N, C-alpha and C positions, 0 to 999 in steps of 0.2 A: 627430615632430609636423609635420603638414602644415598650413600656414596659407594660407587664401584671403584675398587682399586685393582689395577691391571698391570701385570708383568708381561711385556710383549715379547715376541720372538725377535731375534734368534739367539738362543743361549742354551745352557745345559738343561736337558729335560730329565735328568736322572735323580734329582732331588729338589725340594722346594728351595727357593732363594729367600733371603731374610726380609727384604724390604716390605713386601705386601703384608706379611704377618706382623711385622713390627708396627707399621702404620695402622693396621686394623686394630691391634691391641690398644693403641693410644686413643683412637676415636671411640672404640667401644667402652673404654674406661670412662669416657666423658658422656656416655649415654647415646651415642649415635649408631645408626644401623649401617653395616658395611657388607657389601657383596664382593668377596675376593675372587679374582679371576686369574688363574695362571694361563694366560693366553699363549705363552711360549709352549707349554706342554700341549694345550688343546690344538694349537695351529699345526704342530708337528704330527699329532695324531690324525688330524684332518688330511695332511699330505701323505703320510706314510700308511696309505690304505691301498689294497689292490686296485680298486676302482679309480682312485686318483692317479696312481702310477700308470695304469693302463691308458688312461686318457692322455697323460703326458707323453707316453711312448708314441701314441698316435700323432700327437702334435709334432714330435721330433721327426717322424717320417714325412708328415705333410710339409714341414719347413724344408726338409732335405729335398723333397720332390721339386719344389719351386726352384731351389738352387741348381739342381741337376739339369734343369731345362735351360739354364742361362748359357748364352754363347761364350761368356767369359765372366770371371768373378772379380769384383773390386776387393780392396784390402779388407774392408769390414765384412764383406760376404765370405772371404776366405777364412776369417776368424770364426764366423758362425759355422761355416761348412766343416771346419776341423772339429769344433766343439760338438756339433751334432753327430758326426761320424764317431767320435771318441766315446759317445754315450750309447751307441746302438746296442752294444753287447750288454751294457747295464740295463737298458730298457727292455731287452728280451728276457733277462733273468730276474730282475728285482720284483716285479708285480706278484709273481707266484710264490716268491720266497719271503716277502716282507712280514706276513703274519707270524710265521714260525720264528723269524728273527726277533721280533718284538717279544714274543712269548718266551724265548730263550733268555732275554735280558731281564725278564721278571721271574724266571724259574729258579727256585731255591737250590737246585742241583746243577742243571745245565749251565747256569751262569758261571759257575766256578770251574767248569771243565774247559781247559785252554782251547781245545779244538772247537767245541761248540760255541764258545764265546767269540773266538776269532771269526768263525763263520757268520755269526750274527752281526758283528761289527762290519764285516765286509758287505753284507747285504744292505745295511743301513747306509753306509757310505756310497754304495752303488745307487741306491735310491736318491740320495742327495745329488749325485751327479746327473741323474735323470731330470730332477727338478731344475737344476741349474741349466742344463743344455736346452730343455724345452723353453726356457726363458732367456737364452743366450742373448747378450753377453753377461748374464748374471753368474756370479759365483756365490753359492750358498751352502753353509753347513752349520754346525752348532756353535761356531765361533764368529763367522763373518757373513756379511751381506754386502757384496761389492758389485758395482757396475762401473764402466769407464768414467762416468761423470758423477759418481756418487757424492751427494751432499755439497756439490760445488755452489749451488744457488737454489733459491726457492723454486725456480722454474724446473730445474733438474729434479728436485725432490718430488714435485708434483708429477713430473713425467714418469718417474720410477714408481709412483703410487698408482698409476693407471691400471685398470683391470687386466689388460693383456700383458702387463709387465710385472705385476706384483703377484707372486705365487700364493700369497696369503689372502688375496683380496676376497675370494669367496668365503673364507672363514670369517674375515672381518665383517662382511655383510651379515652373516648369521649372528655374530656377536652383537652387532648394533641392534638387531631385532630383539635379541634377548635382553639387552639393557633397557630398551624401550618398554618391553613387556613388564620388566621388573620395576619400572617407575623411578629410575635413578635421577637425581637432580645434579649430581656432580660425578665426574669421572676423573680419577687420578691415575696417570700413567707413569710407572717407575722405570727409568732407563739406567741400568747399572753399567752396561758394557757397550763398546762402540758398535758391535754387531746388531744392537737393538735400535739404533738411532733411526735409520730409514724406515724399518717396519713400524716404529712408533709414529712417525709422521704419516705413513700410509694409513694406519688406523685412524689417526686424527682427521685425515681428509674424509674418510668414510663417515665418521661420527659427526663431523660438521654438516654433511649432507643429510644424514639419516636422523640425527637428533639435534636440530638447529637450536633448540631452546636450552640445551644442557651445557653447563660450564665444563670444559675439558681442560684440565691442568696437567702439567708434566714436570717431572723432577728426577733426581737421581744423580749419581756421580758423573756419568758420561755426559749428560746434558749440562750439568753445572760447569764442568771444565770447558765446555764449548761456549756456553752463553755468557759467562762472566767476562770474557774478553771482548764482547761486542757492545756497541753503543749506537744510539740514534736509529737511523733507518735500517742499518745492518741488523741491529738487534730485533727490530720489529719484523723484518723479513724472516729472520731466523725463527722467531716464535711462531710465525706463519699461521697454520690452521689451529693452533692451540689458543684457548681463551686466555691462558696465563701460564707462566712457568715459575717454578720455585727453585732457587739455587741454594746450596748448602743444606743443612739438616732440615727435615721436613715436618717433624711432628707438630711443633708449635704453629708453624705457618699453615699447615693443612687444617688444623683445628680452627684457627681464626678464619680461614677461608670458608669452611662449612658454616660457621656461625654467621658470617657476613651474608652468605647466600640465604640462610634461613630468615634473616631479618629483612631480606629484599634489597640489601645494599649491592652496589656494583663494585666488586673487589678490585677491578682493574682501572678504576677511575684515575689513580695516580700512576698509571703505567702497568703494563702487563707482566713485568718482571717483579717477582716477590722474593725478597731476601729472607731466607729462613734464619732462625736464631739457634745458636748452639745450645744443646741441652747441657747445662752446667752440672746438674746432679743426676747421674744415671740411676741413682737409687729411686728416683720418682717414676722411672719407666717400668711398665708392666712387662712380663715376659712376652715374647712373640705369641700371637694367637693364630693357630693354624685351623681353627674351625672354618669349615667351608672350602678348605683347600683339598684338592684331589689326591690325598695322601696314599691311596691304594693304586694309583695309576702311573706313578713315576717309573721310568725305565730302569728299575733295579729290583732285586728280590727282597731287599730289606730297606727300611726307612732310615735315612740319615738326615737328622734335623739340624738346621743352623741355629746358633745362639751367639749373641754378642756380649761377652763379659766386660769388654773395654771398647773405647773408641779413640781414634787418633794414635799417634806414635810417641812413646816416651823419649825416644832418642831424637828424632825429628830434625837431624842436621845433614843427612845424606844428600850430597849435592846433585845427584842425578834424579832424585825422587820428586814426583808430583802425583799424589795418590789420594783418591777419595774426595770428600766434600771440603776442599780447602782451595783458597785462591792461589797460594804458593805452597810448595812443600807438602806437608801433611797437616791434618787437623790436630789441635792441642789434645794431649792425652787426658782421658778421664776413665774411671772404672766404676763398675757396680760394686757394692759391698760384697765381700766373699760369701757371707751368710745368705745374702739375697740370691747370689748366683747359684748356690747349692739348693736353695728352696725352689728356684725356677727349674733347674735341671731335674730335680726329683719329681716335680709336678709334670713337666713335659714327658718324662719317661713313663710315669704312671698312666697319664692320660692317653698317650698315643702308642704305648708299647714299644717305644724307641729305645734301642740299646746303643745306638751310634749317634754321636753328636759332633758336628763340626763347629769349633769355636771360631766364628767368622769375625775377624778383627785384623787390624794392621799388625799388632804385636802386643805381647804383654810381658812384664818383667818376670824373671825367674821366681822371685819371692811370691808373687801373686799366683803363678802357675803352681808352685809348691803348696800354697795354702788351699787352693781349689782341689788339688789331688789328695791332700790329706783329708779334706772334708768328704770327698767322694768315698774314700776308703773307710773313714770313721762311720759314715752313715750306711755303709754296706750297699751303695748304689751299684747296680749291675750296668755300668756304662763304660764304653770305650770312646775316646775322643781324639781328634786330630786338630792341628792348628799350625799357624806360622809363628816362628820365634826368631829372635835375634840370638846368635851364638855367643852368648855372654860367658866369660870365664867362670861365673858363679855356678854354671851348670856342671858341677863336679860329680864324681861317681855317686856320692850319697844322695844328692838332690835328684839326679837322674833316676835312681832307684825308687825314690819317693814318687816321682811323676808316673813311672810305669806301673807301680803298685796301685796308684790312684787312677788308672784308666788310660794313660797316654798310649795311644796306638801308633801314631805317626806324627811327625812334625817336619815342615819345610823350613830350612834355615836360610836366611839371607846372607849367603857367602859373598856374592858379587864378584870378587876377583881374589886371586892369590898372589898378586904382584904388590909388594909393599908400597911402591911409589904410587901406583894407581889407587890403592886403598887410602892413601893419604889425601889424594885429590878428591876422592869420594867422601872423605871425612867419615869413614866407617868406624874408626875408633877401636878396632879389634885386629890383632896381628894374626897372620895365617897360622902360625903354630898353635895359638889359642883356639882358633876355629877348628883345626884338626883334632885337638884334644877333646873339644866338646862333641864333635861327631863321633869319636870313638867311645866317649863316656855314654852317650845316649844309646848307641848301638849295643854296647856291652850290657846295658840295663835291659835291653829287649825292645827298644823303640825302633820303628822304621824311620830312617833319617833320609831326608831329601835335600839336595843341595841346589839352591837357586843361584846361578852364576851368569855373567855375560862378558863378552869381549867387546873390543872396539870403542871403549871410552876414549874421548879425545886425547890424542898424543900417545895412546897405548901402542907399544912396539910389538912386533911379531914375537919376540922372546917373552915379553910380559903376557901376551895372550896364551902362549904355550904353557906358561907357569900355571895358569888356571886349569888348563886341560890336564896337566901333570898332577895337580893337586887332587883332582877327582880320580885319576888313575891310581895314585898311591893309596887312596882311601877306598878303593873298590870294594874291599871286603866289609867295610862298615857302612857304605852308602846303599840305600835301597833303590833310589832313583836320583836323577840329576837333570838339570837343564842348563845348557850353555847357549844363551841367546845372544843377540847383538844389541848394543846400546842404541836407544832411540831417544832423540831429544824431544822433551815435552815443555810446553809453554811455562808451566809454573815451577820448573826446577831452577835451582840456583845456577846451574850451567847456562840455561837460557837467559837468566837475568843478568849474568856477568860473564859472557862468553870469553872475553879477552883473557880472563884469569885461567882459562882452561885450554889455551892454545888454539882457540877458534878465531879465524880471520873474519868471518861474517856469518850472520844468521839471516835467513830470508823466508818470506812467504811469497806465494805466486799470485800474480794478478788473475782475477777470475775466481779465486777461492773465497767466496763471500763469507763463509762460516769460519775461515781461518783454521781449518783442521790440520793442514799440512805445515810442517816446520822443517826447514832444511838448513844445513850448515856446511861450512868448508873450513878445514884446519889451515893454520898458517903454513904448516909443512906436513905433507902427507906422511902419516906414521908408518903405513905398510903399503908396499907395492903389490901389484896383482899376484905375483908369484908367492909372496909372503902370505897374502890373504888366502890363497889356495892351499898353502901349507897348513894354516890354522884350520881351515874347513876340513881338510883331510884328517887332521888329528882329532877333531870333534867327531867326525863320522866313524873313525876307527874306535874311539871310546864308546860311541853309541852301539857299536856292533856287539858289545858284550851284554847288552840288556834287551829285554822285550819292552821297548818304548812305543807308546802310541800317543796320538794327539788328544788334546782335551776334547771331551770329558771322559775318555775311555780309561780302563784299567791299564796303567803304564804311563799315565800322565800325572803330574804333581797335584796334590791337594784336591782330588776328585772323590766323589762318593764311591765310584766303582773301585778305585785304587784302595780306599780304606777297607772296603768289604773283602777284597782279595788279600790284603794283609791279615785281616782277622781270620780268614779261612786257611790261607796257605803259608803265612809267616812273612817276616820282614824281608827275606831274601828271594821272594818268589820271582821277581822280574829279572834278577841276575841268573838264577838257576834255569829259567825257561829259555833264555837266549833270545835272539832276534825273532820277530814275528814273521809269519809266512806272508807271501805276496797277497795283496788285498782283494783279489777277485772273489766273486761269489762261487763257493764250492759247487762242483758238478755242473757248472754252467756250460751249456752246449755251444761250441763254436759254430758260427754261421759264416757263409761266404756270400758276399754281396758285390754287385757291379757298381763301379763308380765312374762318373764322367770325367773327374779330375783326379790328379795325383794326390791322394789323401795324405800320405806320409810327408811328401815334400811341402805341401801347403801348410800342414800343421807346423812344420819346422820353420819355414821361411816367414810365415805370417806372424808367428810368436816373436821371432827375432826382430822383425820390422816394427811390431807394436811396441816392444821394449825400447827400440831406438827412437820412436816418435815421442814417447813419454819422457825419455831422457832429454831430448831436445827441448820439449815444452817446459819441463820443470827446471832444468839446470842451465840451459842456454838462453832460451827466450824468456823464461820465468813468467810465462803467461799460459794459462790453461783455459779450456772451455770448448764447447762444441764447434764453434766457428774455426778456432785455431787448429783443432784436431782434424776437422774435415779437410782443411787446406792441405795438410800434410798427407793424410791418408788417401785423398783423391789423386795425389801426384804419384802414388805407388803403382808399380806395374800391375796390370790385370792378368789374372791367371787364365791361360788357355786350356782347352780340354786336353786330357791325357788319359784316355780310358784304361781301366784295369779292374781286376777283381781283388777284393780285400777280405781277410778273415777277421771277424770281430768276435770278441768274447769279453765278458765282464771282467774288469780289472786290468785289461791290456789295451795298449794302443792298437789301432787297426794295422794289420800287417799285409803286405802283398801275398796273395794266395799262390801256391805252387804252380797252379795252372793259369795264372794271370797272363793276359796278352803280352805283358812286358817280359814274361819269362823270369821275373824276379823270384828269388827264393828268400826265405827268412835268413837274415844275417845275424840276428840277435833275438833274444827271448821276447823283447817287446813289452816285458812287464813294467808296470809303473814302479818307480823307486819304492823300496820299503819305507814304511812310515818310521822305522826305527831311526834312520839317519836324519830324516827331516824333522823329527819331533824335537830335536835339540837346537834347531836354528830358526825360531819363529820370525 
């Protein structure tokens, strides 16, 4: 039995992810043949080619030509019109620039040059906007895959998987042919992040058609957290095109599935949902096996390998948290023996020439971190590593020095909030003064310290939110990066389980959301009014203006391969000293002037505002979503009448009225898209 293990788009293509190498190692340990496929990297390589982008640019012009001939535009047509126009400058610039941009990201010198790197990032993001616009209303990047009705039902999933709507479809067809020629009998699809869910379904629809006799299973954290809430017909519809689905940890379940298929058994006779069993003794697990992975093709100049010394969270009581392969909260904490960890790290480094390791885990105790660091130093391993940690008071100056001498390059700390009352509600168990002391200790030892924070926990006041912003401001000279996001309620968190204890009046899901992915809540008393919320947002943006922040997975985002590599080359303070990033347009892109039948700028503004109002009503007032409900509201919107003009388009900018437009309008503002620096802090 040959098993193909696939990591689908869309996610970070700058380094391998852990799931496929970990599962491959387990199956190979038991004598089974594995074909690993990083379909995320391959699919993006497929799209980010001059030929692909040129074809998509042509598709943008063809779709625009149809709309330009309309006597008037409906609300949905207005949205498409605005999206297509916004991408025209990108479509003109990206195809000819993409090859050099990707080469820069893999180049051992240009990658570290701020101007060259910024230009490469701008080109890739412009290309992603081209892909999105050509498939409008899709929004696609290395984090997200969104359409208006994403994942609402099995029918909407199948609709988004159709050839004309799925930008990865052509690649998926080629992958299916490859799997058929390889003679695989089982395909396992690992879905770690929400942005991979729809592409995984789209791939499954292709495999179902092209490989009807092959068992296709799916698993991973994102699928686990979605499927474990469903039962009966809703669960069956959610599993949909897959033969089976594995929830929770996958090693034991996958091995049993392979053995059952080899025996000729029907593994789904008792239901298509397979509950994986927790691996109690991590010492029995082999190191991740990267054989067959495209280690020389990731979008980075040096290899950053993931490794899991622990699983689960040893604290495990934070009330906001639902993370990983657990029904509620986090999985129970377990760890590999330190000697085993050191043997594995030494072996991976020697085999693959890797000098950078990302310890991919929820968290590990300071003592374990110290033991690993001492072992790395004692063995003379030429390794630098990054990870997430809990800012325990035990991280005193002496231990922080041990960690850095043992290879610690960077660590992201779960700060959450700096307001004592909010921290008590979160059950964080660490005082702000202790957290600040840990940040300073790590920075003084030479580690790059990243702070993970959020605002808007239920009942948090404006003053309390500003305490968190002030905390980061006061520690500016010790922090290498930070994020101040917004609280998001998740199904498996204690807050969702016992909302009344956290000042929440009600929690609801909306009718029509068959997979139950959306969860909404209302506080008993609104903690911040609009003016106060705007004050918090301004404070966060002002804080962000002192750093060169970028979105995941670029250098300037927390816990990414690119960020690690920049720390190693430029030092822990690189993103502070560089300051804000430049506007994200493609450098030297040539502005072009185009005729428009409709008022582009006004339609972009009004259609976006109307779209937001429609979804606000559907989710918060009607509490019912779906195509029929949406169409009823969108069709009632005013149709846009022609208002001809000329517009200047250039990559990275919104279309602007040209100086010689029939309307006589002149530029009133720069028209640049907002800097990623401010937005990177408020996901």
